[in-house]
C-alpha positions as CSV (number, residue, x, y, z in Angstrom):
1,M,7.5,37.0,-35.1
2,A,9.2,39.6,-37.3
3,R,7.4,42.9,-37.6
4,N,5.7,43.6,-40.9
5,R,7.1,46.3,-43.0
6,G,5.3,49.6,-42.2
7,S,4.1,48.4,-38.8
8,R,3.5,51.3,-36.3
9,R,3.1,49.3,-33.1
10,P,5.3,46.6,-31.6
11,D,2.3,44.6,-30.4
12,W,0.9,44.2,-33.9
13,P,-1.1,42.1,-34.8
14,P,-3.7,42.9,-32.2
15,G,-5.5,40.2,-30.2
16,R,-9.0,38.9,-30.4
17,G,-11.7,41.5,-29.8
18,A,-9.5,44.5,-30.7
19,T,-10.8,47.3,-32.8
20,V,-8.5,48.3,-35.7
21,D,-8.6,50.8,-38.5
22,A,-9.0,49.3,-42.0
23,A,-6.1,51.3,-43.4
24,R,-3.8,50.0,-40.7
25,L,-4.9,46.4,-41.3
26,R,-4.4,46.9,-45.1
27,E,-0.8,48.0,-44.4
28,A,-0.1,44.9,-42.4
29,I,-1.5,42.7,-45.1
30,T,0.1,44.3,-48.1
31,G,3.4,45.5,-46.5
32,R,4.9,42.1,-45.8
33,E,8.4,41.3,-47.1
34,P,8.3,39.9,-50.7
35,G,8.6,36.1,-50.9
36,R,7.1,35.2,-47.5
37,E,4.6,32.4,-48.1
38,D,3.4,31.7,-44.5
39,S,-0.2,32.5,-44.1
40,L,-1.3,35.8,-42.5
41,R,-4.0,35.2,-39.9
42,F,-6.2,37.6,-38.0
43,E,-9.0,36.5,-35.7
44,G,-11.9,38.3,-33.9
45,L,-11.0,41.8,-35.0
46,R,-13.5,44.7,-35.4
47,V,-12.5,46.5,-38.5
48,Q,-13.5,50.2,-38.9
49,G,-13.6,51.7,-42.4
50,P,-13.3,50.2,-45.8
51,L,-10.8,47.4,-46.3
52,D,-9.8,47.6,-50.0
53,L,-7.3,45.0,-51.3
54,S,-8.3,45.4,-54.9
55,R,-5.7,44.6,-57.5
56,W,-3.1,43.5,-55.0
57,R,-1.0,40.3,-55.2
58,L,-0.3,38.5,-52.0
59,D,2.4,35.8,-51.9
60,S,0.7,34.1,-49.0
61,G,-2.7,33.0,-47.8
62,L,-4.9,35.4,-45.8
63,A,-7.3,34.5,-43.0
64,L,-9.7,37.0,-41.5
65,V,-11.7,34.7,-39.2
66,E,-14.5,35.8,-37.0
67,C,-13.9,39.4,-37.9
68,E,-16.5,42.1,-38.0
69,F,-16.5,44.7,-40.8
70,D,-18.7,47.8,-40.8
71,T,-18.3,48.5,-44.5
72,P,-18.2,46.1,-47.6
73,L,-14.9,44.2,-48.2
74,R,-13.4,45.0,-51.5
75,L,-11.3,42.3,-53.1
76,T,-11.7,43.0,-56.8
77,E,-8.8,41.5,-58.9
78,L,-7.0,40.4,-55.8
79,T,-4.5,37.5,-56.2
80,V,-3.9,35.4,-53.1
81,R,-2.7,31.9,-52.2
82,G,-5.8,31.2,-50.1
83,L,-8.6,33.2,-48.4
84,D,-10.5,32.3,-45.3
85,L,-13.3,34.6,-44.2
86,S,-15.1,32.0,-42.0
87,R,-17.5,33.2,-39.4
88,S,-16.9,36.8,-40.2
89,R,-19.6,39.4,-40.5
90,M,-19.6,42.0,-43.2
91,P,-22.2,44.0,-45.2
92,A,-20.9,42.7,-48.5
93,V,-18.0,41.2,-50.3
94,S,-17.0,42.5,-53.8
95,A,-14.5,40.1,-55.3
96,D,-15.0,40.2,-59.0
97,R,-12.1,38.7,-61.0
98,I,-10.4,37.5,-57.8
99,T,-7.8,34.8,-58.2
100,V,-7.4,32.3,-55.3
101,E,-4.7,29.7,-55.8
102,G,-6.1,27.6,-53.0
103,E,-9.4,27.6,-51.2
104,L,-11.9,30.4,-50.7
105,L,-13.7,29.8,-47.4
106,L,-16.8,31.6,-46.2
107,R,-18.0,28.9,-43.9
108,G,-20.5,30.2,-41.3
109,A,-20.0,33.8,-42.4
110,R,-22.8,36.4,-42.2
111,L,-23.3,38.9,-45.0
112,G,-25.8,41.7,-45.5
113,G,-27.8,43.8,-43.1
114,G,-29.8,40.9,-41.6
115,G,-33.5,40.4,-41.1
116,A,-34.3,40.7,-44.8
117,E,-37.3,38.9,-46.2
118,S,-37.0,36.4,-49.0
119,V,-36.8,37.8,-52.6
120,P,-37.7,34.9,-54.8
121,L,-36.5,34.6,-58.4
122,R,-39.5,34.9,-60.7
123,D,-40.3,34.6,-64.4
124,P,-39.9,38.2,-65.8
125,S,-42.9,37.6,-68.1
126,A,-45.2,36.8,-65.2
127,T,-45.4,40.4,-64.1
128,E,-44.5,42.4,-67.2
129,T,-46.3,42.9,-70.4
130,V,-43.0,42.8,-72.4
131,R,-40.7,39.9,-71.6
132,A,-37.6,41.1,-69.8
133,P,-34.2,39.6,-70.5
134,R,-33.1,36.9,-68.1
135,R,-29.4,37.8,-68.4
136,V,-28.4,40.2,-65.6
137,R,-26.8,43.5,-66.4
138,E,-23.8,43.0,-64.2
139,G,-22.6,46.6,-64.2
140,S,-25.8,47.9,-62.8
141,T,-26.9,45.0,-60.6
142,G,-25.7,44.6,-57.0
143,G,-24.9,41.4,-55.2
144,V,-24.0,40.9,-51.6
145,L,-21.4,38.4,-52.5
146,R,-19.8,39.2,-55.9
147,L,-17.6,36.7,-57.6
148,A,-18.0,37.5,-61.3
149,D,-15.2,35.9,-63.4
150,A,-13.5,34.7,-60.2
151,R,-10.9,32.0,-60.5
152,I,-10.6,29.6,-57.5
153,S,-8.1,26.7,-58.0
154,G,-9.3,24.8,-54.9
155,N,-12.8,24.6,-53.3
156,L,-15.3,27.4,-52.8
157,V,-16.8,26.7,-49.3
158,L,-20.1,28.4,-48.5
159,D,-21.3,25.9,-45.9
160,D,-23.7,27.6,-43.5
161,L,-23.2,31.0,-45.1
162,D,-26.0,33.4,-44.2
163,V,-26.9,36.2,-46.6
164,A,-29.7,38.5,-45.6
165,D,-30.2,41.5,-47.8
166,P,-33.3,43.0,-49.6
167,G,-31.6,42.7,-53.0
168,Q,-32.7,40.1,-55.6
169,W,-29.2,38.5,-55.9
170,S,-27.4,37.3,-52.8
171,V,-24.6,35.7,-54.8
172,L,-23.7,37.2,-58.2
173,A,-21.0,34.9,-59.7
174,P,-21.3,34.7,-63.5
175,R,-18.5,32.8,-65.2
176,L,-17.2,31.6,-61.9
177,N,-14.4,29.0,-62.3
178,I,-13.8,26.5,-59.5
179,G,-11.0,24.0,-59.8
180,G,-12.4,21.9,-57.0
181,T,-15.9,21.6,-55.5
182,L,-18.6,24.1,-54.6
183,H,-19.6,23.3,-51.0
184,A,-22.8,25.1,-50.0
185,R,-24.5,22.8,-47.5
186,G,-26.8,24.7,-45.2
187,L,-26.4,27.9,-47.2
188,Q,-29.2,30.4,-46.4
189,T,-29.9,33.4,-48.7
190,S,-32.8,35.9,-48.9
191,G,-32.1,36.4,-52.6
192,A,-31.1,34.1,-55.5
193,L,-27.8,32.7,-56.7
194,Y,-26.6,33.8,-60.1
195,L,-24.1,31.2,-61.4
196,R,-24.7,31.6,-65.2
197,D,-21.9,30.0,-67.3
198,A,-20.0,28.9,-64.2
199,R,-17.4,26.1,-64.4
200,V,-17.0,23.6,-61.6
201,S,-14.4,20.9,-62.0
202,Y,-15.9,18.4,-59.5
203,A,-19.3,18.8,-57.8
204,A,-21.7,21.5,-56.6
205,N,-23.3,20.5,-53.3
206,L,-26.3,22.5,-52.1
207,D,-27.7,19.9,-49.7
208,G,-30.1,21.6,-47.2
209,A,-29.6,25.0,-48.7
210,Q,-32.4,27.6,-48.5
211,V,-32.3,30.1,-51.3
212,G,-34.5,32.5,-53.1
213,G,-33.7,30.9,-56.4
214,L,-30.9,29.6,-58.6
215,D,-29.9,30.7,-62.1
216,A,-27.2,28.2,-63.3
217,T,-27.9,28.6,-67.0
218,G,-25.0,27.2,-69.0
219,L,-23.4,25.6,-66.0
220,V,-20.7,23.1,-66.7
221,C,-20.1,20.7,-63.8
222,A,-18.1,17.5,-64.2
223,G,-19.1,15.7,-61.0
224,G,-22.8,16.4,-60.4
225,L,-25.1,18.9,-58.8
226,Y,-26.7,17.9,-55.5
227,A,-29.7,20.0,-54.4
228,D,-31.4,17.5,-52.1
229,W,-32.0,16.5,-48.5
230,G,-34.0,19.5,-47.6
231,F,-32.9,21.9,-50.3
232,R,-35.5,24.6,-50.5
233,S,-36.1,27.4,-53.0
234,T,-38.9,30.0,-53.0
235,G,-38.0,31.0,-56.5
236,Q,-37.1,29.5,-59.9
237,V,-34.3,27.0,-60.3
238,L,-32.8,27.3,-63.8
239,L,-30.4,24.8,-65.3
240,R,-31.1,25.7,-68.9
241,G,-28.4,24.5,-71.3
242,A,-26.4,23.1,-68.4
243,D,-24.0,20.2,-68.9
244,V,-23.5,18.2,-65.8
245,G,-21.7,14.9,-65.4
246,G,-22.8,12.2,-63.0
247,V,-26.1,13.3,-61.6
248,V,-28.5,16.3,-61.0
249,T,-30.6,15.5,-58.0
250,F,-33.5,17.2,-56.3
251,H,-34.2,14.3,-54.0
252,D,-36.2,15.4,-50.9
253,S,-36.1,19.0,-52.0
254,V,-38.8,21.6,-51.7
255,L,-39.8,24.1,-54.4
256,T,-42.2,26.2,-52.5
257,A,-44.4,29.3,-53.0
258,P,-44.4,31.9,-54.3
259,A,-42.4,30.9,-57.4
260,G,-40.6,27.5,-56.7
261,S,-40.2,25.8,-60.1
262,L,-37.7,23.9,-62.2
263,L,-36.6,25.1,-65.7
264,L,-34.3,22.3,-67.1
265,S,-34.6,22.9,-70.8
266,R,-31.6,21.7,-72.8
267,L,-30.1,20.2,-69.7
268,R,-27.6,17.3,-70.5
269,V,-26.9,14.9,-67.6
270,P,-26.6,11.1,-67.3
271,R,-29.0,10.8,-64.4
272,L,-31.7,13.2,-63.2
273,R,-33.6,12.7,-59.9
274,L,-36.9,14.6,-59.5
275,D,-38.3,12.8,-56.5
276,L,-39.1,15.9,-54.5
277,R,-40.5,16.0,-51.0
278,E,-43.8,17.5,-52.3
279,P,-45.2,18.7,-55.6
280,P,-43.5,21.9,-56.8
281,A,-45.3,25.3,-56.5
282,G,-44.5,26.1,-60.1
283,P,-43.9,24.4,-63.4
284,V,-41.3,21.8,-64.3
285,V,-39.8,22.4,-67.8
286,L,-37.8,19.5,-69.4
287,Q,-38.1,20.7,-72.9
288,D,-35.3,19.4,-75.1
289,A,-33.4,18.0,-72.1
290,T,-31.3,14.9,-72.6
291,V,-30.8,12.3,-69.9
292,D,-30.0,8.6,-69.7
293,V,-32.1,7.9,-66.6
294,L,-34.9,9.9,-65.1
295,V,-35.9,9.0,-61.5
296,D,-39.1,10.6,-60.3
297,S,-42.0,10.0,-57.9
298,E,-45.6,9.9,-59.0
299,A,-46.6,11.6,-55.6
300,T,-44.6,14.7,-56.5
301,W,-45.5,15.2,-60.2
302,P,-46.5,18.7,-61.1
303,P,-50.2,19.3,-61.6
304,P,-51.8,19.2,-65.1
305,G,-50.7,22.1,-67.2
306,A,-47.5,22.7,-65.2
307,L,-45.3,20.2,-67.1
308,S,-43.4,20.6,-70.3
309,L,-41.9,17.5,-72.0
310,E,-41.7,18.3,-75.7
311,G,-38.3,17.2,-77.0
312,F,-37.3,15.5,-73.7
313,T,-35.3,12.4,-74.4
314,Y,-34.3,9.6,-72.0
315,K,-33.4,6.0,-72.2
316,R,-34.9,4.6,-69.0
317,L,-37.5,5.7,-66.4
318,E,-37.2,4.8,-62.7
319,S,-39.4,5.7,-59.8
320,I,-39.3,5.2,-56.0
321,R,-42.5,3.2,-56.2
322,P,-43.7,1.3,-59.4
323,V,-45.7,3.4,-61.8
324,D,-48.0,1.5,-64.2
325,V,-48.0,2.4,-67.9
326,R,-51.4,4.1,-67.8
327,S,-50.3,6.4,-65.0
328,R,-47.2,7.1,-67.0
329,T,-49.2,8.1,-70.1
330,G,-51.2,10.4,-67.7
331,W,-47.9,11.9,-66.8
332,L,-47.4,12.8,-70.4
333,T,-50.8,14.4,-70.8
334,R,-50.0,16.8,-67.9
335,D,-48.2,18.7,-70.6
336,P,-51.0,20.6,-72.4
337,R,-48.9,20.8,-75.6
338,V,-47.6,17.3,-75.6
339,G,-47.1,15.9,-79.1
340,A,-46.6,12.5,-80.8
341,G,-42.9,12.7,-80.1
342,S,-43.3,12.5,-76.3
343,F,-45.5,9.5,-76.6
344,E,-43.1,7.8,-79.0
345,Q,-40.2,8.6,-76.6
346,L,-42.0,6.8,-73.7
347,A,-43.0,3.9,-76.0
348,A,-39.3,3.5,-77.1
349,S,-38.1,3.4,-73.5
350,Y,-40.6,0.6,-72.7
351,Q,-39.6,-1.2,-75.9
352,A,-35.9,-0.9,-75.0
353,A,-36.7,-2.5,-71.7
354,G,-38.4,-5.4,-73.5
355,D,-42.0,-4.5,-72.5
356,E,-43.7,-4.6,-75.8
357,R,-47.2,-4.7,-74.3
358,A,-46.6,-1.4,-72.4
359,A,-45.2,0.1,-75.6
360,R,-48.4,-0.8,-77.5
361,V,-50.5,0.8,-74.7
362,V,-48.5,4.1,-75.0
363,R,-48.9,4.2,-78.8
364,H,-52.6,3.4,-78.5
365,A,-52.9,6.4,-76.0
366,R,-50.9,8.5,-78.5
367,E,-53.6,7.9,-81.2
368,R,-56.4,8.7,-78.8
369,H,-54.7,11.9,-77.8
370,L,-53.9,13.1,-81.4
371,R,-57.5,12.4,-82.5
372,R,-58.9,14.8,-79.9
373,H,-57.6,17.7,-82.0
374,D,-59.2,16.5,-85.3
375,R,-62.3,17.8,-87.0
376,L,-65.6,16.2,-86.1
377,T,-65.4,13.7,-89.0
378,G,-61.9,12.7,-88.0
379,R,-62.9,12.3,-84.4
380,V,-65.8,10.1,-85.4
381,W,-63.6,7.9,-87.6
382,G,-61.0,7.7,-84.9
383,L,-63.6,6.7,-82.3
384,L,-64.8,4.0,-84.7
385,Q,-61.2,2.6,-85.2
386,D,-60.6,2.8,-81.4
387,V,-63.8,0.8,-80.7
388,L,-63.2,-1.8,-83.4
389,F,-59.6,-2.6,-82.8
390,G,-57.7,0.1,-80.9
391,Y,-56.1,1.9,-83.8
392,G,-54.3,-1.4,-84.7
393,Y,-52.7,-1.8,-81.3
394,A,-55.5,-4.2,-80.1
395,P,-55.8,-6.7,-82.9
396,R,-57.6,-9.2,-80.8
397,R,-60.4,-6.7,-80.5
398,A,-60.9,-6.9,-84.2
399,L,-61.0,-10.7,-84.1
400,M,-63.6,-10.5,-81.3
401,W,-65.8,-8.2,-83.3
402,L,-65.5,-10.5,-86.3
403,L,-66.5,-13.6,-84.2
404,S,-69.3,-11.7,-82.5
405,L,-70.8,-10.5,-85.7
406,A,-70.4,-14.0,-87.3
407,A,-72.1,-15.6,-84.3
408,A,-75.0,-13.0,-84.3
409,G,-75.5,-13.5,-88.0
410,S,-75.4,-17.3,-87.7
411,L,-77.9,-17.3,-84.9
412,W,-80.3,-15.1,-86.9
413,F,-80.1,-17.0,-90.2
414,A,-80.3,-20.3,-88.4
415,H,-83.9,-19.3,-87.5
416,H,-84.5,-17.2,-90.6
417,P,-83.0,-19.0,-93.6
418,P,-83.3,-16.9,-96.9
419,R,-84.7,-18.5,-100.0
420,P,-82.3,-19.7,-102.7
421,V,-81.7,-17.7,-105.8
422,G,-83.9,-19.1,-108.7
423,G,-85.9,-21.2,-106.3
424,N,-83.4,-24.1,-106.4
425,A,-80.4,-24.3,-103.9
426,S,-77.1,-25.1,-105.6
427,R,-75.5,-26.1,-102.3
428,A,-76.6,-27.0,-98.8
429,W,-77.7,-24.2,-96.5
430,D,-75.1,-23.3,-93.8
431,P,-75.9,-20.2,-91.7
432,V,-72.3,-19.9,-90.4
433,L,-70.6,-19.9,-93.8
434,Y,-73.3,-17.6,-95.2
435,S,-72.6,-15.1,-92.3
436,L,-68.9,-15.3,-92.9
437,D,-69.3,-14.8,-96.6
438,L,-71.3,-11.6,-95.9
439,L,-68.7,-10.3,-93.4
440,I,-65.5,-11.0,-95.5
441,P,-65.5,-8.2,-98.2
442,V,-62.8,-9.6,-100.5
443,A,-62.9,-13.4,-100.8
444,S,-66.1,-15.2,-101.6
445,L,-67.2,-18.6,-100.2
446,G,-70.0,-18.9,-102.8
447,Y,-72.9,-18.5,-100.4
448,R,-73.5,-14.8,-100.8
449,G,-74.8,-15.0,-104.4
450,S,-76.7,-18.3,-103.8
451,W,-79.3,-17.0,-101.4
452,D,-81.7,-14.0,-101.7
453,P,-82.7,-12.5,-98.3
454,V,-85.8,-10.2,-98.2
455,G,-87.3,-8.0,-95.6
456,V,-85.7,-8.0,-92.2
457,D,-83.3,-10.8,-93.4
458,K,-82.0,-8.4,-96.1
459,A,-81.5,-5.6,-93.5
460,V,-79.4,-8.0,-91.3
461,A,-77.4,-9.1,-94.4
462,I,-76.7,-5.4,-95.3
463,V,-75.6,-4.7,-91.7
464,L,-73.1,-7.6,-91.9
465,V,-71.8,-6.5,-95.3
466,V,-71.3,-2.9,-94.2
467,S,-69.7,-4.0,-90.9
468,G,-67.3,-6.3,-92.8
469,W,-66.2,-3.4,-95.1
470,V,-65.8,-0.9,-92.1
471,L,-63.9,-3.5,-90.1
472,A,-61.6,-4.3,-93.0
473,T,-61.0,-0.6,-93.9
474,A,-60.3,0.2,-90.3
475,V,-57.9,-2.7,-90.0
476,V,-56.0,-1.7,-93.1
477,A,-55.8,2.0,-92.0
478,G,-54.6,0.9,-88.6
479,A,-52.0,-1.4,-89.9
480,R,-50.6,1.3,-92.2
481,R,-50.5,3.6,-89.1
482,V,-48.7,1.0,-87.0
483,L,-46.2,0.3,-89.7
484,G,-45.6,4.1,-90.4
485,R,-45.4,5.3,-86.7
486,G,-44.7,2.2,-84.6
């Protein structure tokens, strides 16, 4: 092997386990002959002092595998064909605006001081009287692994990376651009991941990762985001305004205390899976999110008051186990601010699937829910409509009331016939037709004016007349509501 320009010892590079000065290593890396494209590889070195490769352009790839650094590695604005830091140990890596024309590998690496407790990502308003901005001030915020504005043409591989540091952000990578896939299976971080406005050409895989939270607000990912099969977060997971192709899945994931929650407002994705391993410790926010298919599990729905669905649109609902329509309307009411739009969205999904009966049940539940917030008179009138015919969504109930009242009136007047008007009956007495004539408020069968009830008979007649008018008014009001809203 030809000696690197500037080398001071004929036995360079040193073998595994050797201790080298960072300045000497830097000379070996940056002093190569121009145009050489074969990768430069070092394994098992102990590097003393700061290794600073900032603003250098390397024509070849660089591998520092299983190396141990006593100071942070500085790679700001470095341009390199490929970079492999697998299984290395270092306090931190600062690589803002780095350009990697191949892959950046940190597989099995160890960053930070070690032994740090988890620092979960929390809602700033939960502990402060004035809501703090969520966007990080990058110039004054530290991160153990910094990749702000980094450009990686290939894959970013963080599989089994371990970051243990007392800071809030373990990975600070806003506007990160990855031309391949983000691999982070088995990633373990004491703090959170900051991937705001990142761009990933294929997929982001966080299967089995254990993190203190994830802020991927504004993420654009063409292939899907996989945070499942044991993914665990002790802090908030934010995908607000993210645009993901394929699927966003949290299958078998755990959002645990103290602040595990999902904030997916304005998320756009064809398929969303929320069948967690257990109910989340915090709220689930789906406000204004747009998906084609939602897959969830009734066993892991958030508790009442911890769900936000207003403006959430979807075409189809799926679940691991069948969920009946009444349980699904109960899912809606777990949102304390749920409005008519959320009920109508659910009804529309049932209607699109051809289940008209379930759609009517949902719309009936909508009317009941909306009437709870009316004034006393409105609630009484709503209760009356609900009892009589289910706000227009249970028309058979109105028919049953009509037949029941007609039967009761017929039975009464069969044993208590009223006297005819003027003393002479113009037609034969018929208790059934007389009761129907009293109940039907518009058309007349000619019996109502031919007979003159008195006493208790008159009271029964008045009850039938009033009942007929109330039933007719309720039916008309319900029919108008059904035509207007349904």
